[in-house]
N, C-alpha and C positions, 0 to 999 in steps of 0.2 A: 896833616891830621888836625892841627890847631884850627885852620880855617873851616874844616868840615864840622868840628864841634861847635864853632861859633854859628854856623849856618843852622845847625839843629836847634840850638838855643834860641835863635831869632825867629823860628817858625811860629806862626799863629794859626789856630784852627778857627775858621769863620763859619758859623752855622746860621740857617734861617729856617723857621717853621711857622706856618699858619695853623693855629690851634683850633680853628672852627668854633667861634663863640666860647672860648675856653673860660672856665672849666665845665660849663653847663651843657654845651652843644646846642643851645637854644638862644634865639635872638632876644626875646623879651622877658622870659620867665626863668627862674632858677630851677635847676634839677634838684632832686633830693640831696641833702648833704652827704649821705653815704655814696651816692652816685658820683658827686663831684670829687669826693675824696679818692675814690677808686680811679677816676680819670686822672687826677693829679699824680698819683702814685705810678700809674701805668705809663703816663706821658714822660715823667721824669726818667723812668727806666729805659724807655725808648730813646730819649735824647742821650742818656749815658752810653747806650750801646753805640749810637752814632759817633759820639766823641771817641769811644774806644776803637772803633773801626778806622777813624781818620787819624788817630794818635795812639797807637797801641802801647807806647811806652808811658803815656800820661804825663809827659814832661813839657808839652807845648802850652803856651798861653791860649786863651779862648776869647772869642767875641761871638756872642749868640744874640741874634735878632729874632724877636718873637712878635707875632701878629694875632689880632683878634683876641687879645687878653682882656678880660673884664675890667681890669684895673691894676694898680700897683700891688695890692695884696695877692691877687691871683698870680701875677708874674713872679713875685718873690717866693710864694709857696712852691711854685714849680721849680724855680732855680735852686732853692735850698735842697729840694729832694734829689736833684741830680747828683749831689755828692762830690762835686769837683771842688777841690780845695781852692779857696780864694775867689770863687765865682760868685758874683753878687750883681743885683740889678742896679744900674747906675742912671738910667734914663727911662722915663715912662711918659707917653703923651697924655694929654688931658682933653681930648676932643669932646665937644658937647653935641648932644642930639636932642634938639628942642629944649625941654626943660630939665634934662638930666645928662649925666655923663654917658657917652657912647660906650657900648659894650665891645667895641672893636678898637682897642688901644694897641699902639706899637710900643715895644720895649727893647732895651739893649742891656745885656748882662755881659760882664767881662771879668777876667782875672788881672787885667792890665791896670796900671795907674791911669787915672783920669784927670785931665786938666780943665775940662769944660763939658757941661751938659746943658741941653735945653730941648724943647720940642716946639713945633710950629705948625699952624695950619698953612695950607697952600694959599698963595696970593689969589685975591679975588679977580676973576676974569669973566664976569657976566655969567651967561648960561653955561660957559665952559669951565667954571670954577670946579676944580677937582674936590672930591670928598676927602675928609681926614687931612693928613699932612705927613709929618715925619718926626721920629725921635732922633736925637743927635747926641753923639759923644765924641770928644776929641781924646784919643787914647795914646799913651806913650808906648810905642812898640820897641823902642831901643833908646838909650840915653840921648841920641842925637835926632831921633825921628818921632814926630807926633803925627798920627793919622786921623782923618775925619771919617766918622762912621754915620751913615744914615740908614735907619730902619724904615721901610716904606711898605705900603699896601695900597696899590693903585686901584682905580675904578674898574670894576668887572663889567662884563657884557650881560650880566643877569638882567632879564627883562627887556633886552634889546630886540624887540619883535619887528622893528622896521629898520630900513636902511638909514633913516634920519637919526634914529636912536643909536645905531651902531656907529655912525659917524661922530655923533656927539660924545659918546663914551670914549671913543678913540682919541678925540680932541682933548678930553680931560686927562687921559694918561699922558698925552704929549705935553700938555701944559705943565704937569708935575715934573717931568724929566727935564724939560727946558729950564725950569726954575732952578733945579739942583745944579745943572751944568753952568748956568749963568752965575749963580752964587759962588761957585768954585772959581770960575774965570775971573770974577771981579776981584779976587784976592791978589791977582797979579802973579807973575812967574816967581818973583823973589820970595813971596810968602806961600807959594803952593806947597801943600802937603800931599802925601799919598791919601787916597780916598777909597772907601768901600761903600757901595750902595747895595744893600741886601734886602730881599723881601719878595712879596707876592706881586708880580708885575701884571698879572691877569692878561697876559698876552704870550703867545708862543711864536718865537722867532722863526720857526721852521714850518708851521702849518699854513696851508694856502688860504684859510679863512682869516688869517691875520697878515695877509700879504701887503695891505696898505698901512700897516703899523709903522710909525716913524721913530718910536722911542729907541729901538735898537741901533738904528743908524746914527741917531743923535749922540748916544753914549759912545759908539765906536769912533765917531768923528772927534769927540772930546778926549780920546785917548784911553778909554776904558776897555779892558779885556773881559771876555765872557768865558770863564773856565768851563761852563757846561758844554760848550762847543767841542771840547776834547772827547766827550763820550760818543759812542755810536748812536745813530738816530733812534734805534729801538731801545736805548737805555737811558734816554734823557727825561722820561716822563716823571713829573713830580705831582701831577694831579691825575690819579687813575680813573678810568671810566671804561667799563665793559661795553657800554653802548656806543660811545663815540671814539674810543681809543684814548690812550694816555696823552696828556698834554704837558709841555714844559712851561709851567707858569711861574716857577720860583727860581730866583737867580741870585748869584753873588757876583757883582761887577767890581772889578778892581782897577785902580790906576796907581802906578808906582810900586806895585808888588809883582813878584813872580808867583804864579798859582800852579798848584799840583792838580792831579786828577781828582775830580769831585767824587763824593760818596753820597748816594741817595739811600735813605733809610725808610723802609716801610713802617707804617705806624699802627698796625694791628687794629685798623678801623677806628682809631681814636680821632681822626680828622679826615677831611677830604683832600688834604695835602700831605705829601711825604716831606720829611726833613731833608735838607741839603747841607752838606759840609764840604768845605774847600780849605786846604792848607796853603797858606801864603807865606812868602819870605820877602 
């Protein structure tokens, strides 16, 4: 019984959600303040429902990776409205887009103690340089364990109207994942920590039009598990589409954790992505 109690206490709910130009839903211009306020309120309620579904008792710690946030204030306003005790934003990226801050920032919120945070752009690789980068947080999951968390939003195939562009965008996704794996490899086995990579990968491991994608094999070879694979094929969709069928674009990859069955949470039309939650131990 004592070991079972310890296992419950050590569980962490990891979530990821792409908020679709949150909170305005628009790339360049702000929505009316009342519209944004309603979006924040409804999105927080949706994420709270997802946490409740993944953790009915409300006793587990939380790591939440958010994407396409307009900035730190947008992320904090959302997280505060979720109402989870101790949950706060600890890392937000600061990507630039020409002469202004990008409206697609990555953020990490958690209830856990944090020992390090930063964000980074991807390394320059000529025409294959990936957009954006990652938000990072090193979180204390138990007195003896610190885990590295990366929130990522990889290059999409939007606008890939030719084979050359599809190949280029795939290469950008590959470059990003290769960098993360190499960063963690460079720490050496003695300094290796458990790792979580969560976010919008903009690729579907199981769809034939992503058959040439390398990022999933790279992560698998590096020892990462893909909890989404536990779900049946018809239940993995995180990007709904009536025209093309649902796609599995959002993932929580883990190394050094045991992962439970994922929970996918519909978002009432708040975004083109559903939220994904996974409980890890």
